Each structure stands twice: as structure tokens, then as C-alpha cells.
N, CA and C of each residue as an Amber inpcrd file, in Angstrom:
protein
   471
 145.9070000  62.7550000  50.5840000 144.8320000  63.3330000  49.7980000
 145.2660000  64.6660000  49.2330000 144.8360000  64.9070000  48.0580000
 145.1060000  66.1920000  47.4410000 143.7540000  66.8440000  47.1290000
 143.4980000  67.9650000  47.7700000 142.2620000  68.6860000  47.5310000
 142.5740000  69.9980000  46.8380000 141.7810000  70.3360000  45.9120000
 141.9330000  71.6550000  45.3110000 141.4800000  72.6930000  46.3310000
 141.9000000  73.8990000  46.1450000 141.5300000  74.9420000  47.1070000
 140.0190000  75.1540000  47.1100000 139.3900000  74.9960000  45.9610000
 137.9410000  75.1700000  45.8810000 137.2290000  74.0710000  46.6690000
 137.6570000  72.8260000  46.5220000 137.0380000  71.7170000  47.2390000
 137.2900000  71.8660000  48.7480000 138.5060000  72.2620000  49.1370000
 138.8360000  72.4540000  50.5470000 137.9330000  73.5380000  51.1490000
 137.7190000  74.6000000  50.3660000 136.8520000  75.6840000  50.8240000
 135.4180000  75.1820000  51.0000000 134.9320000  74.3780000  50.0780000
 133.5790000  73.8290000  50.1500000 133.4210000  72.9220000  51.3620000
 134.3920000  72.0580000  51.5940000 134.3170000  71.1510000  52.7450000
 134.3780000  71.9280000  54.0460000 135.2680000  72.9210000  54.1410000
 135.3600000  73.7040000  55.3790000 134.0810000  74.5150000  55.5950000
 133.4810000  75.0080000  54.5190000 132.2050000  75.7310000  54.6500000
 131.1070000  74.8110000  55.1510000 131.0900000  73.5980000  54.6280000
 130.0920000  72.6270000  55.0530000 130.2800000  72.2650000  56.5330000
 131.5170000  72.0610000  56.9370000 131.7970000  71.7330000  58.3400000
 131.4070000  72.8880000  59.2570000 131.7440000  74.1150000  58.8770000
 131.3870000  75.2610000  59.7280000 129.8710000  75.4530000  59.7750000
 129.1750000  75.2140000  58.6490000 127.7130000  75.3060000  58.6470000
 127.1030000  74.2660000  59.5900000 127.6300000  73.0260000  59.5460000
 127.1220000  71.9610000  60.4130000 127.3590000  72.3130000  61.8770000
 128.5170000  72.8780000  62.1880000 128.7930000  73.2830000  63.5730000
 127.8240000  74.3600000  64.0360000 127.5480000  75.3400000  63.1580000
 126.6050000  76.3970000  63.5170000 125.2120000  75.8250000  63.7760000
 124.7850000  74.8730000  62.9400000 123.4720000  74.2450000  63.1180000
 123.3940000  73.5180000  64.4550000 124.4340000  72.7690000  64.7810000
 124.4560000  72.0410000  66.0450000 124.4560000  73.0180000  67.2090000
 125.2370000  74.0870000  67.1100000 125.2930000  75.0760000  68.1830000
 123.9490000  75.7550000  68.3670000 123.2840000  76.1040000  67.2610000
 121.9730000  76.7380000  67.3570000 120.9660000  75.8090000  68.0150000
 121.0030000  74.5250000  67.6590000 120.0770000  73.5620000  68.2300000
 120.3600000  73.3500000  69.7100000 121.6300000  73.2170000  70.0470000
 121.9940000  72.9580000  71.4310000 121.8430000  74.1990000  72.2980000
 121.9140000  75.3760000  71.6860000 121.9120000  76.6110000  72.4450000
 120.6560000  76.7490000  73.2910000 119.5370000  76.3300000  72.7620000
 118.2860000  76.5340000  73.4700000 118.2780000  75.8050000  74.8050000
 118.7360000  74.5630000  74.8330000 118.7130000  73.8370000  76.0940000
 119.7570000  74.3740000  77.0570000 120.8550000  74.8900000  76.5450000
 121.8810000  75.4110000  77.4340000 121.5660000  76.8110000  77.9350000
 120.6150000  77.4780000  77.3110000 120.2280000  78.8120000  77.7580000
 119.2380000  78.7450000  78.9290000 118.6210000  77.6140000  79.1370000
 117.6680000  77.4470000  80.2190000 118.3390000  76.6900000  81.3690000
 117.9740000  76.9920000  82.6180000 118.6230000  76.3220000  83.7570000
 118.2400000  74.8500000  83.8590000 119.2250000  74.0380000  84.2060000
 119.0370000  72.5950000  84.3890000 119.0210000  72.2630000  85.8810000
 118.2110000  71.2970000  86.2410000 118.2030000  70.7640000  87.6050000
 118.8170000  69.3780000  87.5400000 119.8730000  69.1500000  88.3180000
 120.6530000  67.9270000  88.1510000 120.4270000  66.8730000  89.2290000
 119.6170000  67.1790000  90.2460000 119.3160000  66.1850000  91.2800000
 117.8350000  66.2470000  91.6320000 117.3510000  65.1900000  92.2490000
 115.9710000  65.1790000  92.7130000 115.7290000  66.2480000  93.7660000
 116.7440000  66.4960000  94.5900000 116.6270000  67.5330000  95.6250000
 116.4580000  68.9030000  94.9830000 117.2070000  69.1790000  93.8920000
 117.0630000  70.4550000  93.1850000 115.6520000  70.6330000  92.6300000
 115.0980000  69.5600000  92.0880000 113.7340000  69.6220000  91.5450000
 112.7460000  69.9180000  92.6670000 112.8620000  69.1950000  93.7730000
 111.9770000  69.4290000  94.9250000 112.0860000  70.8590000  95.4350000
 113.3170000  71.3410000  95.5690000 113.5110000  72.6980000  96.0920000
 112.9760000  73.7620000  95.1470000 113.1040000  73.5470000  93.8470000
 112.5720000  74.5270000  92.8930000 111.0520000  74.6250000  92.9990000
 110.4080000  73.4920000  93.2700000 108.9490000  73.4880000  93.4180000
 108.5400000  74.0620000  94.7720000 109.2530000  73.6950000  95.8210000
 108.9030000  74.1200000  97.1780000 109.1700000  75.5950000  97.4330000
 110.2700000  76.1190000  96.9280000 110.6930000  77.4700000  97.2880000
 110.0390000  78.5680000  96.4670000 109.4770000  78.2370000  95.3310000
 108.8670000  79.2710000  94.4950000 107.4430000  79.5230000  94.9750000
 107.2090000  80.6980000  95.5450000 105.9050000  81.0160000  96.1240000
 105.0050000  81.8260000  95.1940000 105.5940000  82.6520000  94.3490000
 104.7860000  83.5840000  93.5600000 104.6740000  83.2250000  92.0850000
 105.5530000  82.3790000  91.5980000 105.5480000  82.0780000  90.1660000
 105.2510000  80.6060000  89.9150000 104.7720000  80.3320000  88.7240000
 104.5360000  78.9640000  88.2770000 105.8890000  78.3500000  87.9270000
 106.1140000  77.1260000  88.3340000 107.3300000  76.3990000  87.9780000
 106.9910000  75.4820000  86.8050000 107.6890000  75.6800000  85.6930000
 107.5000000  74.8650000  84.5010000 108.7060000  73.9430000  84.3960000
 108.4680000  72.6420000  84.4450000 109.5450000  71.6600000  84.3640000
 109.4280000  70.8770000  83.0650000 110.5240000  70.8590000  82.2850000
 110.5670000  70.0350000  81.0800000 111.4180000  68.8140000  81.4150000
 110.7830000  67.6430000  81.4280000 111.4800000  66.3830000  81.6720000
 111.8070000  65.7480000  80.3300000 113.0480000  65.3300000  80.1390000
 113.4490000  64.6880000  78.8960000 114.9610000  64.6950000  78.7630000
 115.4410000  64.6680000  77.5150000 116.8740000  64.6880000  77.2180000
 117.1770000  65.8550000  76.2910000 118.3380000  66.4970000  76.4940000
 118.7310000  67.6130000  75.6420000 118.9660000  67.1860000  74.2000000
 119.3310000  65.9340000  73.9740000 119.6560000  65.4750000  72.6270000
 118.4420000  64.9470000  71.8650000 117.3090000  64.8120000  72.5080000
 116.1130000  64.2980000  71.8530000 115.5200000  65.3780000  70.9390000
 115.1680000  65.0490000  69.6830000 114.6350000  66.0610000  68.7560000
 113.3550000  66.7370000  69.2520000 112.4630000  65.9920000  69.8890000
 111.2280000  66.5940000  70.4050000 111.5630000  67.5670000  71.5340000
 112.4940000  67.1790000  72.4020000 112.9140000  68.0700000  73.4910000
 113.6110000  69.3130000  72.9490000 114.3640000  69.1490000  71.8740000
 115.0300000  70.3090000  71.2660000 114.0030000  71.3280000  70.7800000
 112.9380000  70.8380000  70.1600000 111.8790000  71.7410000  69.7000000
 111.1930000  72.4040000  70.8920000 110.9060000  71.6200000  71.9210000
 110.2470000  72.1740000  73.0990000 111.1660000  73.1810000  73.8020000
 112.4560000  72.8770000  73.8870000 113.4150000  73.7940000  74.5030000
 113.4750000  75.1100000  73.7500000 113.4220000  75.0320000  72.4330000
 113.4290000  76.2530000  71.6290000 112.2030000  77.1080000  71.9410000
 111.0480000  76.4740000  72.0200000 109.8300000  77.2190000  72.3420000
 109.8780000  77.7820000  73.7630000 110.3410000  76.9840000  74.7040000
 110.4350000  77.4600000  76.0830000 111.4230000  78.6100000  76.1990000
 112.5190000  78.5300000  75.4640000 113.5010000  79.6080000  75.4740000
 112.8950000  80.8950000  74.9030000 112.1060000  80.7580000  73.8340000
 111.4980000  81.9370000  73.2040000 110.4780000  82.6170000  74.1090000
 109.7750000  81.8510000  74.9360000 108.7590000  82.4600000  75.7970000
 109.2900000  82.7940000  77.1880000 110.5230000  82.4220000  77.4860000
 111.0650000  82.5910000  78.8400000 110.9890000  84.0410000  79.3050000
 111.3430000  84.9850000  78.4520000 111.2800000  86.3930000  78.8430000
 109.8400000  86.8750000  79.0170000 108.9550000  86.4010000  78.1420000
 107.5510000  86.8330000  78.2070000 106.8640000  86.3780000  79.4920000
 107.2140000  85.1950000  79.9770000 106.5370000  84.6450000  81.1550000
 107.3630000  84.7890000  82.4370000 108.5070000  85.4750000  82.3580000
 109.4160000  85.5330000  83.5090000 108.8090000  86.2240000  84.7320000
 107.8070000  87.0670000  84.5400000 107.1670000  87.7410000  85.6720000
 106.3520000  86.7730000  86.5240000 105.8070000  85.7350000  85.9060000
 104.9370000  84.8430000  86.6570000 105.2600000  83.3640000  86.4800000
 106.3780000  83.0400000  85.7910000 106.7530000  81.6300000  85.6290000
 108.2710000  81.5140000  85.5320000 108.7750000  80.3880000  85.9960000
 110.1890000  80.0670000  85.8800000 110.2920000  78.6940000  85.2170000
 111.2550000  78.5490000  84.3020000 111.3730000  77.3330000  83.4940000
 112.6650000  76.6120000  83.8510000 112.5570000  75.3020000  84.0910000
 113.7220000  74.4660000  84.3640000 113.6730000  73.2290000  83.4680000
 114.8490000  72.7040000  83.1610000 114.9670000  71.4690000  82.3910000
 115.5130000  70.3760000  83.2980000 114.9550000  69.1670000  83.1670000
 115.3780000  68.0270000  83.9870000 115.6490000  66.8490000  83.0640000
 116.8510000  66.2880000  83.1620000 117.2140000  65.1010000  82.3830000
 116.6810000  63.8690000  83.1150000 115.8270000  63.0830000  82.4460000
 115.1690000  61.9640000  83.1130000 116.0960000  60.7780000  83.3470000
 117.2490000  60.7560000  82.6980000 118.2370000  59.7160000  82.9840000
 119.1050000  60.1180000  84.1700000 119.4770000  61.3800000  84.2110000
 120.3020000  61.9050000  85.3040000 119.5120000  61.9900000  86.6020000
 118.2180000  62.3080000  86.5090000 117.3440000  62.4270000  87.6720000
 116.1420000  61.4970000  87.4750000 116.3060000  60.1990000  87.7790000
 115.2220000  59.2390000  87.5450000 114.1860000  59.1910000  88.6780000
 114.3410000  60.0450000  89.6830000 113.4960000  60.0020000  90.8760000
 112.0050000  60.1730000  90.5740000 111.6630000  60.9090000  89.5290000
 110.2710000  61.2610000  89.2540000 109.6700000  60.4720000  88.0990000
 110.4440000  59.5920000  87.4770000 109.9670000  58.8730000  86.2960000
 108.7240000  58.0380000  86.5750000 108.7040000  57.3190000  87.6860000
 107.5520000  56.4790000  88.0140000 106.4300000  57.3300000  88.6040000
 106.7830000  58.2510000  89.5010000 105.7720000  59.0620000  90.1790000
 104.9420000  59.8930000  89.1940000 105.5890000  60.5070000  88.2010000
 104.8980000  61.3500000  87.2250000 104.6630000  60.6340000  85.8960000
 104.9570000  59.3390000  85.8270000 104.7700000  58.5380000  84.6130000
 105.4720000  59.1870000  83.4130000 106.7560000  59.4140000  83.5540000
 107.5500000  60.0740000  82.5210000 108.1110000  59.0430000  81.5450000
 107.2340000  58.4980000  80.7180000 107.6250000  57.4830000  79.7560000
 107.8020000  58.0500000  78.3530000 107.3500000  59.2660000  78.1280000
 107.4720000  59.9160000  76.8250000 108.8490000  60.5660000  76.7070000
 109.3170000  60.8170000  75.4800000 110.6330000  61.4440000  75.3330000
 110.6980000  62.8490000  75.9200000 109.5670000  63.5560000  75.9230000
 109.5420000  64.9330000  76.4190000 108.2140000  65.1830000  77.1270000
 108.2820000  65.6790000  78.3470000 107.0750000  66.0020000  79.1110000
 107.2690000  67.3390000  79.8100000 106.2370000  68.1590000  79.7950000
 106.2760000  69.4570000  80.4660000 105.1880000  69.4630000  81.5210000
 105.5810000  69.8270000  82.7560000 104.6340000  69.8540000  83.8680000
 104.6710000  71.2260000  84.5240000 103.5430000  71.5990000  85.1490000
 103.4040000  72.8940000  85.7900000 103.1280000  72.6960000  87.2770000
 103.7530000  73.5390000  88.1090000 103.5520000  73.5030000  89.5550000
 103.3700000  74.9280000  90.0540000 102.5330000  75.0770000  91.0730000
 102.3400000  76.3880000  91.6920000 102.1200000  76.1830000  93.1840000
 102.9410000  76.8470000  93.9810000 102.8850000  76.7460000  95.4430000
 102.8690000  75.2940000  95.9090000 103.7940000  74.5260000  95.3860000
 103.9920000  73.1270000  95.7520000 102.8190000  72.2250000  95.3610000
 102.0430000  72.6510000  94.3880000 100.9410000  71.8290000  93.8940000
 101.0710000  71.6300000  92.4000000 100.8050000  70.4150000  91.9830000
 100.8250000  70.0980000  90.5600000  99.5900000  70.6990000  89.9140000
  99.7570000  71.3850000  88.8120000  98.6350000  72.0090000  88.1040000
  98.1750000  71.0730000  87.0020000  96.9060000  70.7370000  87.0300000
  96.3120000  69.9100000  85.9880000  95.9720000  70.8080000  84.8010000
  96.2180000  70.3230000  83.5980000  95.9210000  71.0810000  82.3910000
  95.0420000  70.2350000  81.4800000  94.2200000  70.9130000  80.6960000
  93.3390000  70.1920000  79.7850000  93.6150000  70.6440000  78.3650000
  94.2610000  69.7840000  77.5980000  94.5450000  70.0710000  76.1920000
  93.6880000  69.2240000  75.2600000  92.7650000  68.4670000  75.8400000
  91.9010000  67.6160000  75.0380000  92.5390000  66.2970000  74.6450000
  93.6920000  65.9620000  75.2270000  94.3730000  64.7160000  74.8880000
  94.0240000  63.5820000  75.8420000  93.3610000  63.9010000  76.9360000
  93.0200000  62.8920000  77.9280000  94.0260000  62.8180000  79.0650000
  95.2320000  63.3090000  78.8460000  96.2510000  63.3310000  79.8900000
  96.3100000  64.7410000  80.4700000  95.7730000  64.9140000  81.6620000
  95.7140000  66.2400000  82.2720000  96.9020000  66.5290000  83.1780000
  97.8670000  65.6290000  83.2540000  99.0080000  65.8090000  84.1410000
 100.1560000  66.5730000  83.5030000 100.3190000  66.4450000  82.1910000
 101.4950000  67.0250000  81.5460000 101.2480000  67.2120000  80.0630000
 102.1340000  67.9920000  79.4480000 102.1620000  68.1290000  77.9920000
 103.2330000  67.1750000  77.5120000 102.8820000  66.2300000  76.6670000
 103.8810000  65.2900000  76.1670000 104.0250000  65.3620000  74.6530000
 103.6400000  66.5000000  74.0910000 103.8600000  66.7470000  72.6720000
 104.4030000  68.1640000  72.5470000 105.0560000  68.4210000  71.4590000
 105.6360000  69.7480000  71.2670000 104.5640000  70.6860000  70.7190000
 104.3840000  71.8350000  71.3660000 103.4730000  72.8440000  70.8360000
 104.1170000  73.4400000  69.5920000 103.3260000  73.6690000  68.5570000
 103.8920000  74.0460000  67.2700000 104.2970000  75.5040000  67.1800000
 103.6260000  76.3660000  67.8900000 103.8960000  77.7890000  67.7480000
 104.2170000  78.3980000  69.0980000 105.0400000  79.4200000  69.0650000
 105.4230000  80.1010000  70.2940000 104.1980000  80.6970000  70.9740000
 103.2520000  81.2010000  70.1940000 102.0590000  81.7900000  70.7920000
 101.2520000  80.7440000  71.5530000 101.2110000  79.5010000  71.0490000
 100.5270000  78.4280000  71.7600000 101.2110000  78.1540000  73.0960000
 102.5350000  78.1180000  73.0800000 103.2890000  77.8640000  74.3020000
 103.1010000  79.0060000  75.2900000 103.1230000  80.2260000  74.7980000
 102.9240000  81.3710000  75.6790000 101.5110000  81.3690000  76.2490000
 100.5280000  80.9850000  75.4320000  99.1540000  80.9190000  75.9170000
  99.0080000  79.8890000  77.0170000  99.7340000  78.7620000  76.9250000
  99.6950000  77.7630000  77.9940000 100.2100000  78.3670000  79.2950000
 101.3070000  79.1010000  79.2030000 101.8580000  79.7370000  80.3930000
 100.9820000  80.8780000  80.8810000 100.3530000  81.5890000  79.9440000
  99.5440000  82.7470000  80.3030000  98.1870000  82.3520000  80.8570000
  97.6640000  81.2220000  80.4240000  96.3100000  80.8440000  80.7890000
  96.2230000  79.8710000  81.9410000  97.1900000  79.8440000  82.8100000
  97.1580000  78.9120000  83.9300000  96.2040000  79.4480000  84.9890000
  95.2630000  78.6300000  85.3840000  94.2810000  79.0000000  86.3910000
  94.7730000  78.4980000  87.7430000  95.0150000  79.4120000  88.6470000
  95.5890000  79.0590000  89.9410000  94.5470000  79.2170000  91.0370000
  93.6590000  78.2560000  91.1330000  92.6600000  78.2740000  92.1910000
  91.8090000  79.5230000  92.1920000  91.2530000  79.8590000  91.0670000
  90.4000000  81.0390000  90.9810000  91.1540000  82.2840000  90.5670000
  92.4550000  82.2730000  90.5960000  93.2600000  83.4300000  90.2000000
  93.8860000  83.1150000  88.8520000  93.3250000  83.6640000  87.8060000
  93.8340000  83.4080000  86.4700000  94.9420000  84.3930000  86.1610000
  96.0840000  83.8530000  85.7770000  97.2250000  84.7070000  85.4540000
  97.1600000  85.0700000  83.9810000  97.1560000  86.3430000  83.6950000
  97.1480000  86.8040000  82.3150000  98.2160000  87.8930000  82.2070000
  99.0830000  87.7640000  81.2390000 100.1380000  88.7460000  81.0470000
  99.5420000  89.9730000  80.3880000  99.8450000  91.1360000  80.9320000
  99.3700000  92.3960000  80.3570000 100.4880000  92.9990000  79.5190000
 100.1340000  93.4070000  78.3310000 101.1540000  93.9790000  77.4420000
 101.2250000  95.4670000  77.5860000
């Protein structure tokens, strides 16, 4: 093949742009801690006494999970005082798929002091979030508005 320098420059620019896009998309899931075994998931729920455990079940390569990972990454610092976020691959850790009915591509569940927190988003499913929240403020409000047995956690600015 014979490429002119201009065409070679265009192709290399396109390739580098595509790599940057992939890295930006993948970065969000790699910035959050992953739990790779069922025992790790159990221990993260059992050992956390003071903070809410937020678990995202799904796949890093799924587009819905990528959007959710981006939102979770953006709110991670804001909620770090009272919540910890983990990602769980449902193929690598299939232990909870039947127990929590993890049939959707992406599901987010909340736990506090070894108890599953029920949430009401008006969808009829109070066990988990199985859709991507559109705005970071919505995601932060979910983390901020968790009612823990009469003790409502609200982040003070």
C-alpha cells in the first residue's frame, strides 16, 4: 500500500482518537473496585458497619453498565463518607444471579449493616435499580436519600 503522508496522518489520528474513546469509556469501570468472588461480595456486605454498600452487578463491556459506571465514578467522592461502591461481574461471580434475580444487563443494589435496602423508584421493583440514571445529581440523590431504619443519611455541603 502506498499512503500519502496526509492520508497516513488522518488514519493515525482516527486510530488514536478511537483509542482515547475506548480508554475513556473503560476508565470508569477500572477506577472503581471490583469484587471477583462470591466470598468477596459477602465480606464487603458483612464487614462494612458504618457505610452503605452499593453493588453494581453486570459486565464492564455492556453499554448500560458503562453509563452506570461513569455515574457511579462521578459520585464516588461525594458519597465516600457514607457509601462504598463495588462492581461485580455477573458471569465471573454467578453466585447471586438467582438469589437477587440478576437477569438485567445492569443492576445496582444497596446494603447497610448486612441488610438489603429496599428502594422505591416507582418502577415496581423495589430490590434494585435496573436502569441507568440519566444525571449525576439523580444518582447522588439516590445515595444521599437512603433511609436506614429511621436514620436518613443526607450529605451536608
